[in-house]
Z-matrix of the N, CA and C atoms (Angstrom, degrees):
N
C 1 1.463
C 2 1.524 1 108.06
N 3 1.334 2 114.84 1 128.93
C 4 1.445 3 122.72 2 -177.48
C 5 1.570 4 110.26 3 -71.21
N 6 1.370 5 113.94 4 143.26
C 7 1.452 6 118.80 5 176.91
C 8 1.559 7 110.94 6 -82.37
N 9 1.330 8 116.03 7 -178.76
C 10 1.455 9 119.57 8 178.46
C 11 1.551 10 113.09 9 -63.25
N 12 1.285 11 115.26 10 153.68
C 13 1.443 12 120.81 11 179.56
C 14 1.533 13 110.96 12 -66.63
N 15 1.353 14 116.05 13 152.77
C 16 1.459 15 120.78 14 178.60
C 17 1.549 16 108.05 15 -66.40
N 18 1.345 17 115.17 16 146.37
C 19 1.475 18 115.93 17 168.51
C 20 1.500 19 111.96 18 -81.79
N 21 1.273 20 117.53 19 176.21
C 22 1.509 21 119.96 20 -176.51
C 23 1.503 22 114.14 21 -57.24
N 24 1.294 23 117.02 22 -43.53
C 25 1.469 24 119.89 23 -179.54
C 26 1.466 25 113.41 24 -65.61
N 27 1.331 26 117.46 25 -40.89
C 28 1.432 27 121.52 26 -179.74
C 29 1.583 28 109.44 27 -69.18
N 30 1.323 29 118.65 28 -39.65
C 31 1.439 30 122.89 29 -179.39
C 32 1.545 31 109.34 30 -64.17
N 33 1.301 32 114.35 31 -45.47
C 34 1.492 33 118.82 32 -179.87
C 35 1.542 34 111.70 33 -62.88
N 36 1.347 35 114.77 34 -38.23
C 37 1.486 36 118.14 35 178.24
C 38 1.496 37 109.27 36 -66.17
N 39 1.284 38 119.26 37 -37.75
C 40 1.535 39 122.07 38 176.77
C 41 1.572 40 111.20 39 -63.37
N 42 1.297 41 115.17 40 -41.50
C 43 1.404 42 121.76 41 177.62
C 44 1.515 43 112.28 42 -63.40
N 45 1.346 44 115.16 43 -44.92
C 46 1.463 45 120.03 44 177.74
C 47 1.525 46 113.43 45 -62.00
N 48 1.335 47 115.35 46 -43.37
C 49 1.451 48 119.94 47 176.62
C 50 1.499 49 113.23 48 -60.51
N 51 1.306 50 115.11 49 -41.20
C 52 1.449 51 121.63 50 -179.52
C 53 1.546 52 111.57 51 -65.43
N 54 1.358 53 113.01 52 -39.73
C 55 1.507 54 116.79 53 177.35
C 56 1.494 55 112.20 54 -66.69
N 57 1.354 56 115.16 55 -36.29
C 58 1.470 57 118.01 56 178.78
C 59 1.566 58 109.78 57 -62.67
N 60 1.338 59 115.52 58 -38.87
C 61 1.472 60 116.39 59 178.61
C 62 1.531 61 110.24 60 -67.39
N 63 1.331 62 117.95 61 -37.21
C 64 1.446 63 123.84 62 -178.75
C 65 1.578 64 107.40 63 -63.17
N 66 1.277 65 118.05 64 -45.65
C 67 1.443 66 122.32 65 178.00
C 68 1.513 67 112.04 66 -59.74
N 69 1.304 68 114.83 67 -40.31
C 70 1.487 69 122.79 68 -179.20
C 71 1.555 70 112.86 69 -80.57
N 72 1.367 71 116.77 70 1.91
C 73 1.476 72 119.42 71 -178.53
C 74 1.525 73 111.69 72 65.96
N 75 1.299 74 118.19 73 34.79
C 76 1.464 75 122.20 74 177.10
C 77 1.518 76 110.70 75 -113.13
N 78 1.339 77 117.08 76 135.33
C 79 1.481 78 118.92 77 175.47
C 80 1.532 79 106.34 78 -114.39
N 81 1.355 80 115.85 79 126.87
C 82 1.414 81 121.73 80 -176.34
C 83 1.520 82 112.55 81 -67.45
N 84 1.330 83 115.90 82 150.67
C 85 1.445 84 120.89 83 177.03
C 86 1.511 85 110.34 84 -62.50
N 87 1.303 86 116.89 85 -39.09
C 88 1.486 87 122.84 86 179.50
C 89 1.514 88 113.15 87 -56.11
N 90 1.395 89 113.09 88 -43.48
C 91 1.484 90 116.74 89 179.63
C 92 1.538 91 110.84 90 -69.48
N 93 1.285 92 115.56 91 -33.74
C 94 1.508 93 118.52 92 179.43
C 95 1.507 94 109.15 93 -69.56
N 96 1.320 95 116.61 94 -44.94
C 97 1.478 96 119.33 95 -174.43
C 98 1.548 97 110.86 96 -71.28
N 99 1.286 98 116.93 97 -21.98
C 100 1.508 99 119.96 98 -178.90
C 101 1.532 100 109.48 99 -61.48
N 102 1.345 101 118.24 100 -27.81
C 103 1.446 102 121.37 101 178.33
C 104 1.520 103 112.29 102 -66.32
N 105 1.339 104 115.46 103 -32.16
C 106 1.481 105 121.87 104 -179.81
C 107 1.570 106 109.75 105 -76.63
N 108 1.341 107 116.72 106 -13.15
C 109 1.462 108 119.86 107 -179.43
C 110 1.537 109 109.80 108 -103.37
N 111 1.268 110 116.05 109 30.85
C 112 1.445 111 120.59 110 179.88
C 113 1.504 112 115.98 111 -55.43
N 114 1.328 113 114.97 112 -41.74
C 115 1.441 114 120.85 113 -177.62
C 116 1.554 115 109.79 114 -66.56
N 117 1.336 116 116.17 115 -39.16
C 118 1.471 117 118.16 116 176.79
C 119 1.510 118 112.98 117 -64.62
N 120 1.339 119 116.87 118 -37.56
C 121 1.447 120 119.71 119 179.15
C 122 1.544 121 112.82 120 -72.63
N 123 1.322 122 114.83 121 -22.30
C 124 1.452 123 119.99 122 176.59
C 125 1.567 124 111.97 123 -66.43
N 126 1.323 125 116.23 124 -24.91
C 127 1.447 126 119.28 125 -177.41
C 128 1.497 127 111.60 126 -89.69
N 129 1.342 128 116.76 127 -27.01
C 130 1.517 129 119.92 128 -178.17
C 131 1.535 130 109.02 129 -164.05
N 132 1.312 131 115.60 130 155.98
C 133 1.473 132 118.56 131 175.72
C 134 1.531 133 107.28 132 -132.03
N 135 1.322 134 114.84 133 155.76
C 136 1.455 135 121.89 134 177.96
C 137 1.518 136 110.45 135 -147.02
N 138 1.320 137 117.16 136 65.10
C 139 1.491 138 117.27 137 178.23
C 140 1.531 139 113.27 138 -65.73
N 141 1.313 140 115.18 139 147.83
C 142 1.425 141 116.55 140 179.67
C 143 1.527 142 118.98 141 -102.02
N 144 1.351 143 114.13 142 -0.67
C 145 1.468 144 121.53 143 178.41
C 146 1.501 145 110.85 144 -151.45
N 147 1.325 146 116.65 145 151.07
C 148 1.447 147 124.83 146 171.12
C 149 1.513 148 108.28 147 -103.50
N 150 1.363 149 115.42 148 127.82
C 151 1.449 150 119.03 149 175.99
C 152 1.495 151 108.27 150 -115.94
N 153 1.333 152 119.23 151 116.10
C 154 1.473 153 123.04 152 174.69
C 155 1.522 154 104.00 153 -100.13
N 156 1.302 155 116.94 154 101.23
C 157 1.472 156 121.95 155 -174.89
C 158 1.514 157 113.68 156 -123.65
N 159 1.308 158 114.34 157 179.82
C 160 1.447 159 121.81 158 -178.06
C 161 1.560 160 109.24 159 -84.78
N 162 1.326 161 115.22 160 156.42
C 163 1.513 162 120.02 161 178.37
C 164 1.510 163 113.45 162 -77.68
N 165 1.318 164 118.43 163 -4.43
C 166 1.412 165 121.59 164 -178.81
C 167 1.481 166 114.16 165 -47.40
N 168 1.315 167 118.73 166 133.16
C 169 1.495 168 122.13 167 -174.24
C 170 1.558 169 111.17 168 -67.58
N 171 1.276 170 116.12 169 -15.22
C 172 1.439 171 119.76 170 -178.44
C 173 1.527 172 114.65 171 -92.51
N 174 1.329 173 115.26 172 2.48
C 175 1.485 174 117.87 173 -172.62
C 176 1.534 175 113.33 174 -131.48
N 177 1.382 176 115.54 175 52.20
C 178 1.491 177 115.83 176 176.93
C 179 1.507 178 111.97 177 -76.49
N 180 1.308 179 117.81 178 122.38
C 181 1.468 180 124.40 179 -172.66
C 182 1.506 181 112.47 180 -58.26
N 183 1.349 182 120.33 181 -39.87
C 184 1.417 183 122.44 182 179.94
C 185 1.506 184 114.88 183 -59.10
N 186 1.360 185 114.31 184 -36.36
C 187 1.480 186 119.72 185 176.76
C 188 1.509 187 110.65 186 -76.73
N 189 1.366 188 116.43 187 -45.17
C 190 1.468 189 121.29 188 -175.60
C 191 1.512 190 112.09 189 -60.76
N 192 1.340 191 116.74 190 -33.13
C 193 1.472 192 121.21 191 178.28
C 194 1.467 193 113.17 192 -105.88
N 195 1.310 194 119.18 193 8.53
C 196 1.454 195 123.61 194 178.40
C 197 1.535 196 111.90 195 45.70
N 198 1.334 197 113.00 196 62.12
C 199 1.470 198 121.83 197 178.13
C 200 1.485 199 109.03 198 -120.07
N 201 1.340 200 115.49 199 159.21
C 202 1.478 201 119.25 200 -178.37
C 203 1.481 202 114.62 201 -105.52
N 204 1.318 203 115.71 202 -170.10
C 205 1.495 204 120.53 203 177.37
C 206 1.484 205 109.84 204 -56.33
N 207 1.317 206 115.63 205 134.00
C 208 1.485 207 121.58 206 172.06
C 209 1.527 208 111.62 207 85.78
N 210 1.363 209 121.63 208 -4.30
C 211 1.423 210 120.70 209 -174.99
C 212 1.521 211 114.21 210 -85.37
N 213 1.304 212 120.34 211 -29.34
C 214 1.425 213 124.72 212 -172.49
C 215 1.546 214 109.87 213 -129.30
N 216 1.312 215 114.48 214 138.07
C 217 1.496 216 120.40 215 172.10
C 218 1.575 217 104.23 216 -98.64
N 219 1.341 218 113.64 217 106.05
C 220 1.472 219 118.27 218 -169.77
C 221 1.525 220 109.14 219 -108.72
N 222 1.309 221 114.41 220 129.54
C 223 1.475 222 122.69 221 173.65
C 224 1.526 223 109.16 222 -116.91
N 225 1.319 224 118.88 223 118.94
C 226 1.440 225 120.26 224 -170.60
C 227 1.572 226 107.32 225 -121.28
N 228 1.328 227 118.52 226 129.88
C 229 1.460 228 124.84 227 179.37
C 230 1.496 229 105.39 228 -154.00
N 231 1.326 230 117.47 229 145.03
C 232 1.442 231 121.78 230 -178.59
C 233 1.508 232 109.39 231 -55.65
N 234 1.327 233 115.31 232 129.50
C 235 1.485 234 118.73 233 176.55
C 236 1.548 235 113.70 234 78.93
N 237 1.362 236 118.28 235 10.42
C 238 1.473 237 121.50 236 -179.00
C 239 1.520 238 112.76 237 38.38
N 240 1.298 239 115.80 238 51.43
C 241 1.513 240 120.34 239 -176.18
C 242 1.571 241 109.31 240 -87.26
N 243 1.274 242 117.74 241 165.95
C 244 1.463 243 125.99 242 -178.35
C 245 1.524 244 109.54 243 -113.43
N 246 1.307 245 117.60 244 66.75
C 247 1.430 246 122.29 245 171.77
C 248 1.543 247 109.23 246 -75.48
N 249 1.340 248 119.45 247 167.40
C 250 1.460 249 119.54 248 -178.65
C 251 1.525 250 114.06 249 -53.69
N 252 1.289 251 120.26 250 -39.95
C 253 1.487 252 123.59 251 -177.44
C 254 1.559 253 108.51 252 -65.39
N 255 1.344 254 118.08 253 -39.66
C 256 1.434 255 118.68 254 177.81
C 257 1.534 256 111.33 255 -69.28
N 258 1.312 257 118.73 256 -42.41
C 259 1.455 258 122.01 257 178.44
C 260 1.521 259 108.37 258 -60.06
N 261 1.316 260 117.06 259 -44.22
C 262 1.468 261 119.53 260 -178.94
C 263 1.521 262 109.53 261 -64.11
N 264 1.359 263 119.55 262 -35.69
C 265 1.464 264 119.19 263 178.96
C 266 1.520 265 111.61 264 -68.87
N 267 1.324 266 116.59 265 -35.87
C 268 1.429 267 119.17 266 177.75
C 269 1.565 268 109.72 267 -67.06
N 270 1.325 269 116.33 268 -43.80
C 271 1.483 270 118.43 269 176.16
C 272 1.489 271 112.90 270 -56.96
N 273 1.347 272 115.83 271 -43.09
C 274 1.455 273 120.76 272 -179.17
C 275 1.519 274 111.62 273 -59.55
N 276 1.381 275 116.91 274 -47.40
C 277 1.438 276 121.14 275 -178.49
C 278 1.541 277 112.33 276 -62.94
N 279 1.319 278 114.17 277 -43.49
C 280 1.500 279 119.79 278 -178.17
C 281 1.507 280 107.12 279 -62.80
N 282 1.313 281 117.95 280 -48.54
C 283 1.475 282 123.28 281 -173.89
C 284 1.504 283 110.59 282 -69.01
N 285 1.353 284 117.64 283 -47.91
C 286 1.440 285 121.19 284 -173.97
C 287 1.516 286 113.83 285 -73.81
N 288 1.318 287 118.94 286 -35.58
C 289 1.493 288 122.01 287 -170.49
C 290 1.495 289 113.14 288 -112.99
N 291 1.350 290 118.97 289 -1.38
C 292 1.447 291 121.29 290 178.89
C 293 1.507 292 113.56 291 66.27
N 294 1.333 293 116.56 292 24.44
C 295 1.493 294 123.40 293 177.72
C 296 1.535 295 109.90 294 -61.21
N 297 1.323 296 115.52 295 140.30
C 298 1.479 297 117.75 296 -178.93
C 299 1.571 298 113.34 297 -122.12
N 300 1.286 299 116.37 298 12.93
C 301 1.452 300 116.76 299 170.73
C 302 1.539 301 108.35 300 -143.93
N 303 1.347 302 113.31 301 137.26
C 304 1.480 303 122.88 302 177.54
C 305 1.502 304 104.31 303 -122.59
N 306 1.314 305 118.03 304 125.48
C 307 1.447 306 123.10 305 178.19
C 308 1.556 307 108.64 306 -112.75
N 309 1.324 308 113.28 307 122.15
C 310 1.468 309 119.89 308 169.61
C 311 1.549 310 106.79 309 -90.88
N 312 1.320 311 114.41 310 114.81
C 313 1.474 312 121.01 311 -172.53
C 314 1.497 313 112.59 312 -110.01
N 315 1.350 314 115.22 313 104.03
C 316 1.438 315 119.80 314 171.58
C 317 1.554 316 109.49 315 -91.47
N 318 1.332 317 115.80 316 175.80
C 319 1.469 318 117.24 317 179.57
C 320 1.529 319 110.64 318 -152.03
N 321 1.325 320 115.57 319 160.43
C 322 1.428 321 122.37 320 -178.14
C 323 1.538 322 109.82 321 -63.81
N 324 1.325 323 117.36 322 153.82
C 325 1.500 324 126.36 323 178.48
C 326 1.555 325 111.04 324 46.56
N 327 1.312 326 112.46 325 48.41
C 328 1.523 327 115.77 326 177.38
C 329 1.492 328 112.61 327 -72.96
N 330 1.344 329 115.41 328 126.51
C 331 1.483 330 119.20 329 -177.53
C 332 1.474 331 113.44 330 -67.88
N 333 1.371 332 118.10 331 -32.04
C 334 1.452 333 119.06 332 175.45
C 335 1.547 334 114.39 333 -67.30
N 336 1.353 335 112.89 334 -33.89
C 337 1.467 336 114.95 335 175.61
C 338 1.508 337 109.88 336 -69.91
N 339 1.327 338 117.97 337 -41.59
C 340 1.449 339 121.50 338 178.50
C 341 1.534 340 110.38 339 -60.14
N 342 1.290 341 116.75 340 -41.65
C 343 1.438 342 119.14 341 179.20
C 344 1.515 343 112.14 342 -62.46
N 345 1.311 344 114.73 343 -38.83
C 346 1.490 345 120.48 344 177.83
C 347 1.548 346 110.08 345 -65.55
N 348 1.302 347 116.77 346 -44.74
C 349 1.434 348 120.16 347 178.51
C 350 1.544 349 112.05 348 -59.92
N 351 1.354 350 116.04 349 -41.13
C 352 1.428 351 119.53 350 176.03
C 353 1.523 352 113.44 351 -67.17
N 354 1.342 353 115.03 352 -32.65
C 355 1.435 354 119.09 353 178.27
C 356 1.520 355 113.51 354 -66.57
N 357 1.326 356 117.14 355 -19.67
C 358 1.443 357 121.16 356 174.78
C 359 1.523 358 108.81 357 -61.14
N 360 1.336 359 118.21 358 -40.54
C 361 1.447 360 122.71 359 179.07
C 362 1.497 361 114.11 360 -85.11
N 363 1.316 362 117.61 361 -36.00
C 364 1.469 363 122.67 362 -171.65
C 365 1.524 364 110.97 363 -130.28
N 366 1.333 365 117.47 364 67.03
C 367 1.485 366 119.16 365 -172.17
C 368 1.555 367 112.71 366 -66.76
N 369 1.314 368 118.20 367 -23.38
C 370 1.472 369 117.40 368 -175.74
C 371 1.526 370 111.68 369 -84.85
N 372 1.363 371 116.65 370 -3.13
C 373 1.483 372 120.32 371 -177.54
C 374 1.525 373 108.54 372 -93.03
N 375 1.300 374 121.29 373 -1.76
C 376 1.448 375 125.09 374 178.70
C 377 1.480 376 109.24 375 -87.08
N 378 1.356 377 114.77 376 130.05
C 379 1.496 378 119.24 377 179.56
C 380 1.493 379 110.94 378 -67.10
N 381 1.336 380 118.56 379 156.68
C 382 1.471 381 121.40 380 -178.19
C 383 1.490 382 111.88 381 -57.08
N 384 1.346 383 116.74 382 -42.86
C 385 1.468 384 121.25 383 -177.37
C 386 1.546 385 110.38 384 -67.51
N 387 1.341 386 116.39 385 -39.59
C 388 1.473 387 119.56 386 -178.79
C 389 1.568 388 109.50 387 -69.34
N 390 1.335 389 115.90 388 -23.76
C 391 1.468 390 116.39 389 177.83
C 392 1.533 391 111.17 390 -63.54
N 393 1.337 392 118.08 391 -24.58
C 394 1.473 393 119.19 392 178.97
C 395 1.523 394 111.19 393 -63.66
N 396 1.324 395 115.73 394 -27.45
C 397 1.466 396 120.20 395 176.97
C 398 1.517 397 109.88 396 -90.56
N 399 1.313 398 117.81 397 -51.24
C 400 1.456 399 122.61 398 -174.84
C 401 1.499 400 111.19 399 -60.41
N 402 1.326 401 118.34 400 -42.21
C 403 1.449 402 120.01 401 -179.79
C 404 1.542 403 114.41 402 -63.81
N 405 1.330 404 115.45 403 -20.19
C 406 1.447 405 117.85 404 -179.77
C 407 1.569 406 111.31 405 -90.48
N 408 1.316 407 114.50 406 -17.01
C 409 1.452 408 121.78 407 176.85
C 410 1.520 409 110.55 408 -88.54
N 411 1.358 410 114.75 409 -37.70
C 412 1.446 411 121.91 410 -173.69
C 413 1.543 412 115.66 411 -49.13
N 414 1.334 413 118.39 412 -44.28
C 415 1.507 414 117.11 413 179.42
C 416 1.504 415 113.18 414 -59.33
N 417 1.319 416 117.15 415 -34.20
C 418 1.495 417 120.01 416 178.65
C 419 1.530 418 112.89 417 -68.57
N 420 1.296 419 115.72 418 -26.11
C 421 1.435 420 120.61 419 -173.48
C 422 1.530 421 112.68 420 -105.52
N 423 1.344 422 118.19 421 -4.92
C 424 1.421 423 119.98 422 -174.89
C 425 1.488 424 114.97 423 -56.32
N 426 1.289 425 117.81 424 -59.09
C 427 1.503 426 119.70 425 178.00
C 428 1.471 427 112.40 426 -68.13
N 429 1.368 428 116.92 427 -34.70
C 430 1.495 429 122.02 428 177.68
C 431 1.516 430 109.75 429 -60.73
N 432 1.325 431 118.01 430 -49.36
C 433 1.473 432 119.77 431 -178.18
C 434 1.470 433 113.36 432 -65.45
N 435 1.379 434 116.11 433 -37.97
C 436 1.492 435 119.86 434 177.40
C 437 1.520 436 111.68 435 -64.74
N 438 1.322 437 116.74 436 -35.33
C 439 1.503 438 120.11 437 -177.27
C 440 1.504 439 110.01 438 -75.93
N 441 1.314 440 118.70 439 -26.96
C 442 1.483 441 120.17 440 -175.70
C 443 1.528 442 114.24 441 -105.10
N 444 1.328 443 116.06 442 6.21
C 445 1.483 444 120.09 443 -178.29
C 446 1.484 445 112.35 444 84.85
N 447 1.358 446 115.98 445 172.29
C 448 1.502 447 118.28 446 -177.88
C 449 1.486 448 110.26 447 -81.24
N 450 1.385 449 113.07 448 166.34
C 451 1.448 450 120.26 449 176.43
C 452 1.505 451 110.67 450 -59.30
N 453 1.336 452 117.93 451 -37.81
C 454 1.460 453 120.86 452 178.08
C 455 1.496 454 112.83 453 -62.09
N 456 1.317 455 116.60 454 -41.49
C 457 1.473 456 121.05 455 176.44
C 458 1.490 457 111.74 456 -57.15
N 459 1.309 458 117.03 457 -43.87
C 460 1.462 459 119.53 458 -178.85
C 461 1.536 460 113.78 459 -77.12
N 462 1.351 461 115.62 460 -30.02
C 463 1.486 462 117.15 461 173.69
C 464 1.487 463 111.79 462 -57.41
N 465 1.345 464 118.97 463 -37.08
C 466 1.430 465 123.77 464 178.99
C 467 1.490 466 113.61 465 -64.02
N 468 1.313 467 115.61 466 -17.39
C 469 1.474 468 122.26 467 -176.46
C 470 1.511 469 113.80 468 -92.58
N 471 1.315 470 118.84 469 -10.05
C 472 1.388 471 122.06 470 -171.49
C 473 1.526 472 113.42 471 -66.98
N 474 1.272 473 116.88 472 -15.63
C 475 1.489 474 121.77 473 -175.79
C 476 1.542 475 109.56 474 -71.93
N 477 1.294 476 120.73 475 -17.02
C 478 1.440 477 121.00 476 179.20
C 479 1.521 478 111.68 477 -125.30
N 480 1.316 479 117.16 478 164.89
C 481 1.441 480 121.94 479 -173.86
C 482 1.465 481 112.57 480 -63.14
N 483 1.316 482 118.85 481 -38.48
C 484 1.469 483 122.61 482 179.75
C 485 1.557 484 109.68 483 -61.45
N 486 1.345 485 115.55 484 -46.65
C 487 1.455 486 119.68 485 179.29
C 488 1.511 487 112.14 486 -59.83
N 489 1.327 488 116.75 487 -39.04
C 490 1.466 489 120.92 488 179.80
C 491 1.517 490 110.78 489 -63.79
N 492 1.295 491 116.93 490 -42.07
C 493 1.476 492 124.27 491 178.32
C 494 1.495 493 109.34 492 -63.65
N 495 1.338 494 118.38 493 -43.54
C 496 1.472 495 121.46 494 -177.10
C 497 1.542 496 107.64 495 -66.70
N 498 1.321 497 116.85 496 -43.16
C 499 1.488 498 118.71 497 179.86
C 500 1.519 499 110.76 498 -63.46
N 501 1.321 500 116.24 499 -39.98
C 502 1.463 501 118.50 500 178.05
C 503 1.526 502 112.91 501 -63.66
N 504 1.323 503 116.02 502 -43.88
C 505 1.444 504 121.18 503 178.03
C 506 1.494 505 111.25 504 -63.18
N 507 1.336 506 117.68 505 -41.58
C 508 1.463 507 123.28 506 179.24
C 509 1.479 508 111.67 507 -59.59
N 510 1.386 509 116.43 508 -44.98
C 511 1.432 510 121.57 509 177.41
C 512 1.535 511 111.94 510 -61.45
N 513 1.322 512 116.75 511 -46.29
C 514 1.434 513 122.08 512 -179.09
C 515 1.565 514 108.62 513 -62.41
N 516 1.248 515 119.24 514 -44.18
C 517 1.424 516 121.06 515 -179.66
C 518 1.490 517 112.96 516 -64.50
N 519 1.366 518 116.24 517 -36.87
C 520 1.460 519 122.82 518 -178.63
C 521 1.566 520 107.08 519 -69.67
N 522 1.305 521 118.71 520 -43.22
C 523 1.452 522 122.18 521 177.09
C 524 1.514 523 110.92 522 -53.80
N 525 1.295 524 115.10 523 -48.26
C 526 1.465 525 120.36 524 -177.91
C 527 1.543 526 112.49 525 -71.10
N 528 1.337 527 117.63 526 -32.93
C 529 1.438 528 119.06 527 177.76
C 530 1.529 529 107.27 528 -67.49
N 531 1.314 530 120.29 529 -37.82
C 532 1.453 531 121.80 530 -178.91
C 533 1.495 532 110.39 531 -69.67
N 534 1.348 533 118.12 532 -37.99
C 535 1.501 534 120.50 533 176.30
C 536 1.544 535 109.52 534 -60.75
N 537 1.315 536 116.27 535 -48.89
C 538 1.468 537 118.32 536 -178.96
C 539 1.556 538 110.69 537 -59.39
N 540 1.355 539 114.21 538 -40.22
C 541 1.453 540 118.46 539 -179.16
C 542 1.529 541 111.34 540 -63.62
N 543 1.305 542 117.53 541 -42.10
C 544 1.421 543 123.50 542 -179.05
C 545 1.567 544 110.27 543 -64.74
N 546 1.309 545 116.79 544 -44.24
C 547 1.442 546 117.17 545 177.43
C 548 1.516 547 111.81 546 -60.27
N 549 1.307 548 114.94 547 -40.27
C 550 1.521 549 118.16 548 176.83
C 551 1.458 550 110.72 549 -62.34
N 552 1.315 551 119.33 550 -43.84
C 553 1.465 552 122.60 551 -174.84
C 554 1.554 553 109.99 552 -66.08
N 555 1.277 554 118.34 553 -32.14
C 556 1.465 555 121.39 554 -178.99
C 557 1.552 556 109.75 555 -60.79
N 558 1.385 557 114.24 556 -39.23
C 559 1.454 558 118.13 557 179.08
C 560 1.525 559 113.17 558 -83.37
N 561 1.341 560 115.90 559 -38.34
C 562 1.463 561 120.17 560 -177.09
C 563 1.537 562 112.55 561 -70.15
N 564 1.350 563 118.02 562 -31.20
C 565 1.452 564 121.22 563 -178.17
C 566 1.515 565 112.61 564 -100.54
N 567 1.314 566 119.24 565 3.91
C 568 1.423 567 120.31 566 177.56
C 569 1.521 568 111.32 567 -135.59
N 570 1.299 569 118.54 568 105.03
C 571 1.457 570 121.74 569 179.19
C 572 1.500 571 109.65 570 -61.98
N 573 1.324 572 115.72 571 -31.28
C 574 1.478 573 118.59 572 -178.88
C 575 1.506 574 111.91 573 -65.28
N 576 1.358 575 115.61 574 -51.26
C 577 1.484 576 119.68 575 179.77
C 578 1.507 577 111.43 576 -60.66
N 579 1.335 578 115.84 577 -41.64
C 580 1.470 579 119.84 578 179.35
C 581 1.525 580 110.63 579 -60.54
N 582 1.327 581 116.23 580 -42.01
C 583 1.407 582 120.17 581 -179.73
C 584 1.513 583 111.32 582 -66.67
N 585 1.319 584 116.67 583 -40.23
C 586 1.504 585 120.95 584 178.65
C 587 1.536 586 109.18 585 -62.82
N 588 1.331 587 117.03 586 -37.73
C 589 1.492 588 120.55 587 177.44
C 590 1.515 589 111.78 588 -60.93
N 591 1.358 590 115.45 589 -41.89
C 592 1.442 591 121.32 590 -176.71
C 593 1.565 592 112.46 591 -77.89
N 594 1.320 593 115.54 592 -37.96
C 595 1.480 594 118.24 593 -172.39
C 596 1.515 595 116.98 594 -107.24
N 597 1.322 596 118.66 595 -22.37
C 598 1.441 597 121.08 596 -172.74
C 599 1.532 598 115.39 597 -121.62
N 600 1.317 599 116.97 598 8.99
C 601 1.409 600 116.97 599 174.54
C 602 1.538 601 116.24 600 79.10
N 603 1.326 602 115.59 601 17.35
C 604 1.467 603 119.70 602 178.38
C 605 1.566 604 108.49 603 -72.39
N 606 1.308 605 117.43 604 138.48
C 607 1.465 606 124.44 605 178.16
C 608 1.473 607 108.60 606 -121.64
N 609 1.352 608 117.55 607 126.38
C 610 1.432 609 123.22 608 173.96
C 611 1.524 610 106.66 609 -111.88
N 612 1.358 611 116.06 610 112.06
C 613 1.393 612 117.79 611 -173.00
C 614 1.533 613 110.57 612 -122.23
N 615 1.327 614 116.62 613 163.49
C 616 1.461 615 121.99 614 178.83
C 617 1.490 616 112.07 615 -113.47
N 618 1.345 617 115.15 616 143.67
C 619 1.416 618 123.99 617 -178.00
C 620 1.519 619 113.93 618 -140.91
N 621 1.303 620 117.93 619 155.50
C 622 1.421 621 121.99 620 -173.69
C 623 1.591 622 105.17 621 -129.97
N 624 1.304 623 118.22 622 122.08
C 625 1.455 624 122.79 623 179.59
C 626 1.466 625 110.43 624 -101.38
N 627 1.348 626 117.69 625 128.79
C 628 1.411 627 121.93 626 -179.51
C 629 1.502 628 107.89 627 -96.42
N 630 1.342 629 116.92 628 118.54
C 631 1.476 630 121.51 629 -174.86
C 632 1.482 631 112.18 630 -64.34
N 633 1.337 632 120.38 631 -31.98
C 634 1.457 633 123.33 632 -175.86
C 635 1.525 634 110.15 633 -76.92
N 636 1.316 635 118.90 634 -51.01
C 637 1.453 636 122.31 635 -173.02
C 638 1.562 637 112.46 636 -87.40
N 639 1.312 638 116.44 637 -24.55
C 640 1.419 639 121.10 638 -177.74
C 641 1.483 640 113.26 639 86.61
N 642 1.370 641 117.69 640 -2.47
C 643 1.458 642 121.09 641 -175.41
C 644 1.503 643 111.29 642 -81.37
N 645 1.318 644 115.41 643 137.47
C 646 1.468 645 125.01 644 173.51
C 647 1.503 646 108.53 645 -101.85
N 648 1.350 647 117.28 646 121.98
C 649 1.474 648 122.04 647 177.84
C 650 1.504 649 109.32 648 -105.60
N 651 1.327 650 117.37 649 110.72
C 652 1.435 651 121.57 650 174.63
C 653 1.509 652 107.10 651 -80.00
N 654 1.309 653 118.51 652 100.92
C 655 1.475 654 122.17 653 -169.61
C 656 1.511 655 115.77 654 -114.96
N 657 1.330 656 119.12 655 -6.49
C 658 1.461 657 119.35 656 -174.92
C 659 1.556 658 111.51 657 -132.75
N 660 1.308 659 115.15 658 129.80
C 661 1.486 660 123.99 659 172.82
C 662 1.510 661 113.20 660 57.11
N 663 1.325 662 118.43 661 34.84
C 664 1.445 663 123.37 662 -178.32
C 665 1.537 664 107.11 663 -82.89
N 666 1.352 665 117.65 664 125.98
C 667 1.476 666 120.15 665 178.97
C 668 1.532 667 109.43 666 -69.50
């Protein structure tokens, strides 16, 4: 018989521990053994955290947090946006499995963020389908992009070291702005999730995964 679900603090601690193993190039025995329990997982699942992350091939949550089959309820979409289908998926996991932590996971050098920054300069070059993603990121970057200049301005600075540093910082700030915006949208657009945060101890937090170091920084709304 399964015990009670982890609370938000316990779940975040487990994610942090898993990420430390990943950074140290260690794979836990529990994650490896979970593959051998495939038939058990086919009958039921009990994930302890929801991860709303990007579709980028370099950012698979199960690897990044060193978790096994059945441990995480993962929703992946370019730019880790909160469209209605993603919000509904988060609601489903929280309601069905009693999960008490939702992590919005952005990452360095995000292509969807870069596409949005470029769309600031060239809005008519974005395909109609891509607009479904870019238009949901744009509000998060509106003031940010205006304050830091256009993508074209920064492209002209890439030829020198200072320009490269500015472009890198701009991307990092934009990734984090989008993560914060998505966490806000999950609560603003879902009365259910907002109520669970107020009444049942649900935490919706933002994190930034560095592709080079492997480190996940939980930087926003962490209890």
